[in-house]
C-alpha positions as CSV (number, residue, x, y, z in Angstrom):
1,M,89.5,-116.6,-82.9
2,R,90.3,-115.1,-86.2
3,S,88.5,-111.8,-85.0
4,I,90.8,-111.8,-82.2
5,G,93.9,-112.0,-84.5
6,R,92.6,-109.2,-86.5
7,Y,91.9,-107.2,-83.5
8,I,95.4,-107.7,-82.1
9,A,96.9,-107.1,-85.8
10,R,94.8,-103.9,-86.1
11,T,96.1,-102.6,-82.7
12,V,99.6,-103.4,-83.3
13,M,99.8,-101.8,-86.8
14,G,97.8,-98.8,-86.0
15,A,100.1,-98.1,-83.1
16,F,103.1,-98.7,-85.4
17,L,101.9,-96.4,-88.2
18,L,101.2,-93.6,-85.6
19,I,104.7,-93.9,-84.0
20,L,106.4,-94.3,-87.3
21,V,104.8,-91.2,-88.9
22,S,105.5,-89.1,-85.7
23,L,109.1,-90.1,-85.0
24,T,109.9,-89.7,-89.0
25,L,108.4,-86.2,-88.9
26,V,110.4,-85.1,-86.0
27,I,113.7,-86.3,-87.2
28,W,113.0,-85.4,-90.7
29,T,112.6,-81.9,-89.3
30,T,116.0,-81.7,-87.7
31,H,117.6,-83.0,-90.9
32,A,115.7,-80.7,-93.1
33,I,116.9,-77.7,-91.1
34,R,120.5,-78.4,-91.9
35,E,119.5,-78.0,-95.8
36,I,117.7,-74.6,-95.2
37,D,120.5,-72.9,-97.0
38,V,119.0,-74.2,-100.1
39,V,116.2,-71.6,-99.6
40,T,118.2,-68.8,-97.9
41,N,121.4,-68.9,-99.8
42,Q,120.7,-70.7,-103.3
43,G,117.5,-69.1,-104.4
44,Q,115.3,-72.2,-104.2
45,T,111.5,-72.1,-103.7
46,I,110.1,-73.6,-100.5
47,L,108.5,-76.3,-102.8
48,A,111.9,-77.3,-104.1
49,F,113.1,-77.4,-100.4
50,L,110.4,-79.7,-99.3
51,G,110.9,-82.0,-102.4
52,L,114.6,-82.2,-101.8
53,T,114.5,-83.0,-98.2
54,A,111.5,-85.3,-98.5
55,L,113.8,-87.7,-100.3
56,L,115.5,-88.4,-96.8
57,V,112.2,-90.0,-95.5
58,P,112.8,-93.4,-96.8
59,M,116.2,-93.7,-95.2
60,L,114.8,-92.2,-91.9
61,A,111.9,-94.6,-91.9
62,L,114.1,-97.5,-92.6
63,V,116.0,-96.8,-89.1
64,I,112.9,-96.0,-87.2
65,A,110.4,-98.8,-88.5
66,P,111.9,-101.5,-86.2
67,I,112.0,-99.3,-83.3
68,A,108.5,-98.2,-84.0
69,L,107.2,-101.7,-84.3
70,V,108.7,-102.9,-81.0
71,I,107.1,-99.8,-79.2
72,A,103.8,-100.9,-80.8
73,V,104.0,-104.4,-79.7
74,I,104.9,-103.3,-76.1
75,Y,102.1,-101.0,-76.0
76,T,99.7,-103.6,-77.5
77,L,100.8,-106.3,-75.0
78,N,100.6,-103.8,-72.0
79,K,97.0,-102.9,-73.1
80,L,96.0,-106.6,-73.4
81,N,97.6,-107.4,-70.0
82,A,96.1,-104.3,-68.3
83,D,92.6,-105.3,-69.7
84,S,93.2,-109.1,-68.8
85,E,92.7,-110.1,-72.3
86,I,95.6,-112.2,-72.4
87,A,94.6,-114.0,-69.2
88,V,91.1,-114.5,-70.6
89,M,92.6,-116.0,-73.9
90,N,94.8,-118.1,-71.9
91,A,92.1,-119.4,-69.8
92,A,90.0,-120.1,-72.9
93,G,92.6,-122.7,-74.1
94,M,94.2,-120.5,-76.6
95,S,98.0,-121.4,-76.8
96,P,100.7,-118.9,-76.8
97,W,101.4,-119.4,-80.4
98,R,97.8,-118.4,-81.5
99,I,98.2,-115.3,-79.6
100,F,101.7,-114.6,-81.0
101,A,100.4,-115.2,-84.6
102,P,99.0,-111.7,-85.2
103,F,102.2,-110.1,-83.7
104,F,104.4,-112.4,-85.9
105,S,102.2,-111.4,-89.0
106,S,102.6,-107.6,-88.4
107,A,106.5,-108.2,-88.0
108,L,106.7,-109.9,-91.3
109,L,104.7,-107.1,-92.9
110,V,107.1,-104.5,-91.6
111,A,109.9,-106.7,-92.4
112,G,108.9,-106.9,-95.9
113,L,108.5,-103.1,-96.2
114,V,112.0,-102.7,-94.6
115,A,113.6,-105.0,-97.2
116,F,112.0,-103.2,-100.1
117,T,113.1,-99.7,-98.8
118,S,116.5,-100.9,-98.0
119,A,117.1,-102.6,-101.3
120,Y,115.5,-100.2,-103.8
121,L,113.5,-97.3,-102.3
122,S,116.0,-95.7,-99.9
123,P,119.0,-95.8,-102.3
124,K,116.8,-94.6,-105.1
125,C,115.7,-91.7,-103.3
126,L,119.2,-91.0,-102.0
127,R,120.4,-91.1,-105.5
128,E,118.0,-88.6,-106.6
129,L,118.8,-86.4,-103.7
130,R,122.4,-86.5,-104.5
131,I,121.9,-85.5,-108.2
132,L,119.6,-82.7,-107.3
133,M,121.8,-81.2,-104.5
134,T,125.0,-81.6,-106.7
135,Q,123.2,-79.6,-109.7
136,V,121.7,-77.0,-107.3
137,R,125.0,-76.4,-105.5
138,A,127.1,-76.7,-108.8
139,N,125.0,-74.2,-110.6
140,L,127.1,-71.3,-109.2
141,I,125.5,-68.2,-111.0
142,A,122.2,-69.1,-110.8
143,N,121.8,-70.6,-107.2
144,V,124.8,-69.6,-105.1
145,I,126.0,-66.1,-105.9
146,Q,123.7,-63.6,-104.3
147,P,123.9,-59.8,-105.1
148,G,125.8,-57.8,-102.3
149,R,127.7,-60.9,-100.9
150,F,131.3,-62.3,-101.3
151,T,130.8,-65.9,-102.0
152,A,133.9,-68.2,-101.4
153,L,134.2,-71.5,-103.3
154,Q,137.0,-74.2,-103.3
155,G,138.2,-73.5,-99.9
156,G,138.2,-69.8,-100.5
157,Q,140.6,-70.1,-103.6
158,L,137.8,-68.6,-105.8
159,I,135.7,-65.5,-104.5
160,F,132.8,-63.9,-106.4
161,H,131.0,-60.8,-105.8
162,I,128.3,-59.2,-107.9
163,R,126.4,-55.8,-107.2
164,E,123.1,-56.8,-108.7
165,R,121.2,-59.4,-110.8
166,R,119.0,-57.5,-113.6
167,A,115.7,-58.7,-114.9
168,N,117.3,-59.9,-118.2
169,G,119.7,-62.1,-116.2
170,E,122.6,-59.6,-116.8
171,L,125.0,-59.2,-113.9
172,A,126.4,-55.8,-113.0
173,G,129.4,-54.8,-110.9
174,I,131.4,-58.3,-111.0
175,F,134.3,-59.0,-108.9
176,I,136.3,-62.4,-109.2
177,D,139.3,-63.2,-107.3
178,D,141.0,-66.6,-108.5
179,R,143.7,-68.1,-106.5
180,R,143.4,-71.7,-107.8
181,D,146.8,-71.5,-109.5
182,P,149.4,-71.3,-106.5
183,S,151.9,-69.6,-109.1
184,V,149.6,-66.8,-110.3
185,R,146.7,-64.6,-108.5
186,S,144.2,-63.2,-110.8
187,T,141.5,-60.5,-110.1
188,F,138.8,-59.5,-112.5
189,L,136.6,-56.5,-112.4
190,A,133.9,-55.7,-115.1
191,E,130.9,-53.6,-115.4
192,R,128.6,-56.3,-116.5
193,G,128.6,-59.8,-117.7
194,M,126.2,-62.6,-118.8
195,I,126.2,-66.5,-118.7
196,V,126.6,-68.1,-122.1
197,D,126.1,-71.7,-122.6
198,N,127.3,-73.5,-125.8
199,D,128.6,-77.0,-126.8
200,D,132.0,-76.3,-125.3
201,G,130.6,-75.4,-121.9
202,S,129.5,-72.5,-119.7
203,Y,131.0,-69.1,-119.7
204,L,130.7,-65.8,-117.8
205,I,131.2,-63.2,-120.6
206,L,132.7,-60.0,-118.8
207,E,132.3,-56.7,-120.5
208,K,134.1,-53.5,-120.0
209,G,136.6,-54.4,-117.3
210,N,140.2,-55.2,-116.4
211,A,142.2,-58.5,-115.4
212,Q,145.0,-58.0,-112.9
213,R,147.6,-60.8,-112.5
214,I,150.3,-61.2,-110.0
215,S,152.9,-63.9,-110.3
216,V,154.7,-65.3,-107.4
217,K,157.9,-64.4,-109.3
218,D,157.0,-60.7,-109.8
219,S,155.5,-58.5,-107.3
220,E,154.4,-56.0,-109.9
221,P,150.9,-56.7,-111.2
222,A,150.1,-57.0,-114.8
223,I,146.9,-55.2,-115.6
224,V,145.2,-55.8,-118.9
225,L,141.9,-53.8,-120.1
226,F,139.3,-55.6,-122.0
227,D,136.1,-55.1,-123.6
228,R,135.1,-58.7,-123.6
229,Y,136.5,-61.6,-121.6
230,A,135.4,-65.2,-121.1
231,F,135.7,-66.7,-117.8
232,D,135.2,-70.5,-117.9
233,M,132.4,-71.5,-115.7
234,T,132.0,-75.1,-116.9
235,Q,132.8,-76.8,-113.7
236,F,130.3,-74.7,-112.0
237,S,127.2,-75.0,-114.4
238,G,125.7,-78.2,-113.0
239,A,125.3,-79.4,-116.6
240,D,125.7,-83.2,-117.1
241,T,126.8,-83.5,-113.6
242,V,126.9,-87.2,-112.7
243,P,128.0,-87.6,-109.0
244,T,129.8,-90.5,-107.6
245,F,127.3,-92.5,-105.7
246,N,128.6,-93.8,-102.3
247,A,127.8,-97.3,-100.8
248,R,124.7,-96.2,-99.0
249,E,123.4,-94.9,-102.4
250,R,123.8,-97.9,-104.2
251,Y,121.2,-100.6,-104.8
252,I,121.5,-104.0,-102.9
253,W,122.4,-105.7,-106.3
254,D,125.3,-103.3,-106.8
255,L,126.5,-104.1,-103.4
256,I,126.3,-107.9,-103.8
257,S,128.0,-107.8,-107.3
258,P,129.9,-104.4,-107.5
259,D,132.0,-103.6,-110.6
260,P,135.6,-104.6,-109.9
261,Q,137.0,-101.7,-112.1
262,D,134.7,-98.9,-110.0
263,P,137.3,-96.5,-108.4
264,Y,135.1,-96.0,-105.5
265,Y,134.7,-99.4,-104.8
266,K,138.4,-100.3,-105.0
267,S,139.1,-97.5,-102.6
268,N,136.3,-98.4,-100.2
269,P,135.7,-102.2,-100.3
270,G,134.9,-102.1,-96.6
271,Q,132.0,-99.8,-96.9
272,F,130.5,-102.0,-99.5
273,R,130.8,-105.0,-97.2
274,A,129.4,-103.1,-94.2
275,E,126.5,-101.6,-96.2
276,L,125.6,-104.9,-97.8
277,N,125.4,-106.7,-94.4
278,D,123.4,-103.8,-92.9
279,R,120.8,-104.0,-95.7
280,L,120.5,-107.9,-95.1
281,L,120.2,-107.4,-91.3
282,A,117.6,-104.8,-91.7
283,P,114.6,-107.0,-92.4
284,L,115.5,-109.4,-89.4
285,Y,115.3,-106.6,-86.9
286,P,111.6,-106.2,-86.8
287,V,111.2,-110.0,-86.4
288,V,113.7,-110.6,-83.8
289,F,112.3,-107.5,-81.8
290,T,108.9,-108.8,-81.9
291,L,110.0,-112.2,-80.6
292,L,111.9,-110.5,-77.6
293,A,109.1,-108.3,-76.7
294,F,106.6,-110.9,-76.7
295,A,108.8,-113.4,-75.0
296,I,109.2,-111.0,-72.0
297,L,105.8,-109.5,-72.1
298,G,103.5,-111.9,-73.8
299,A,102.7,-114.4,-70.8
300,P,99.6,-113.7,-68.7
301,R,100.2,-111.8,-65.6
302,T,98.2,-110.8,-62.6
303,T,97.8,-107.3,-61.3
304,R,100.2,-107.9,-58.8
305,Q,103.0,-108.7,-61.2
306,S,105.1,-105.7,-62.2
307,R,104.6,-104.8,-65.8
308,G,106.8,-101.6,-65.7
309,L,110.0,-103.3,-65.1
310,S,109.4,-106.0,-67.7
311,M,108.8,-103.5,-70.1
312,L,112.0,-101.9,-69.2
313,M,113.6,-105.2,-69.6
314,A,112.1,-105.6,-73.0
315,I,113.4,-102.2,-74.2
316,L,116.8,-103.0,-72.8
317,A,116.9,-106.3,-74.6
318,V,116.0,-104.9,-77.8
319,G,118.3,-101.9,-77.5
320,L,121.4,-104.2,-76.6
321,V,120.6,-106.3,-79.8
322,R,120.4,-103.0,-81.9
323,L,123.6,-101.7,-80.4
324,V,125.4,-104.8,-81.2
325,G,124.1,-104.5,-84.7
326,F,125.4,-100.9,-85.0
327,A,128.8,-101.8,-83.6
328,G,129.2,-105.0,-86.0
329,V,128.2,-102.9,-89.0
330,V,130.9,-100.3,-88.1
331,F,133.6,-102.6,-87.5
332,A,132.6,-104.8,-90.6
333,N,134.0,-101.6,-92.4
334,K,137.4,-103.0,-91.1
335,S,137.2,-106.6,-90.7
336,A,135.0,-109.0,-92.4
337,T,134.6,-111.1,-89.4
338,A,133.3,-108.5,-87.2
339,I,129.8,-109.1,-88.6
340,F,129.5,-112.5,-87.6
341,P,128.8,-111.7,-83.9
342,V,125.7,-109.8,-84.9
343,Y,124.1,-112.7,-86.9
344,A,124.9,-115.0,-83.8
345,V,123.2,-112.6,-81.5
346,L,120.1,-112.3,-83.6
347,V,119.9,-116.2,-83.9
348,L,120.3,-116.8,-80.2
349,S,117.9,-113.9,-79.5
350,A,115.2,-115.5,-81.8
351,A,115.9,-119.0,-80.6
352,G,115.6,-118.3,-76.8
353,S,112.6,-116.2,-77.4
354,L,110.9,-119.0,-79.3
355,V,111.8,-121.4,-76.5
356,M,110.3,-119.0,-73.9
357,I,107.2,-118.3,-75.9
358,G,106.4,-122.0,-76.3
359,R,106.8,-122.7,-72.5
360,A,104.9,-119.5,-71.6
361,T,107.6,-118.4,-69.4
362,V,106.9,-115.3,-67.3
363,V,109.9,-113.2,-67.2
364,E,110.2,-111.2,-63.9
365,P,113.0,-108.8,-63.1
366,P,115.6,-109.9,-60.7
367,A,114.5,-110.0,-57.0
368,F,117.2,-107.5,-55.8
369,L,116.1,-104.9,-58.2
370,T,112.4,-105.4,-57.3
371,H,113.3,-105.1,-53.7
372,M,115.5,-101.9,-54.0
373,L,112.8,-100.1,-56.1
374,A,110.2,-101.1,-53.5
375,A,112.6,-99.7,-50.7
376,L,113.0,-96.5,-52.6
377,Q,109.2,-96.2,-53.2
378,A,108.6,-96.7,-49.4
379,R,111.2,-94.2,-48.5
380,F,109.7,-91.4,-50.6
381,A,106.2,-92.2,-50.3
382,P,105.7,-90.4,-46.9
383,Q,107.4,-87.3,-48.6
384,Q,105.1,-87.3,-51.4
385,A,102.2,-87.6,-48.9
386,A,103.3,-84.7,-46.8
387,A,103.8,-82.7,-50.2
């Protein structure tokens, strides 16, 4: 019997890993495309781009893992039924619980991986991603401003343009239009410039140029020629940049016991509540999904009993439970009681599935649905034969 359990567990986990990797790669590709400007606009290498976007993988796997597991369970049960292996095991006196044991062990393993990922790994990677992306996008001169382009920052209030970037790091043909002060518009033109970092901050030292300032109270511009002028770039340098982490980027212990003086927590307590419950629910989904799938598909079936509709029922049941979970987490952002129905649905689904597994209940689709599909098949069968 132990060899049968290992065989089932090996089939489930093999299918799970294949589906998990495939779906994660597909969804990761779509997310990575959104960050392609890291390479095209910000001068980063393709290796840096891959390293940055790879930090998204744990978050994606966290969402995909329960779905991949239920697909793997459905695949394995369909394979065992199609080969009459479940019928043989049942005829040999094996109880439903013995058959379910390897499925449950696989679900517990996936639940443990999901718990670790949601509690630590995913927020750790998201924090690193936030820090790296903040530094990359904050380092204005090194990564954002490209020769020959007008680069708008801060909603178009600050515009940079350089003619060329020389091998020694010197910038030539510099244009800066600064409208951040609503009372004064400043425009700087310089033949060349160089970034200088010191203890006071980061500065763009402009050489051989002029500064034009126009006040809202005076239509005539004031033009000042200069040999050297220091334009403060500290806020764009990326040095010592410590971003504010949102709720998804906090570890689970930070969500359980947040700092009451944290400005982000004080302004977004609902996000912390919703994210905490989402983390607590995450490891439950693989177990509940496995219970539902086995309860609907795990009983032995004859070749005359439709497996296609039963698989559809299992997918719909799992999808409904997950939809309730998504909705509950969203509404928990506004109301603390909105999350209670999610826990109730999970408990009821698990309890109902356990009862069905213990009784070896064969779940069949409603008769009217079976008759309707049979009628449709009979109607279109002659047309298919003629074609």
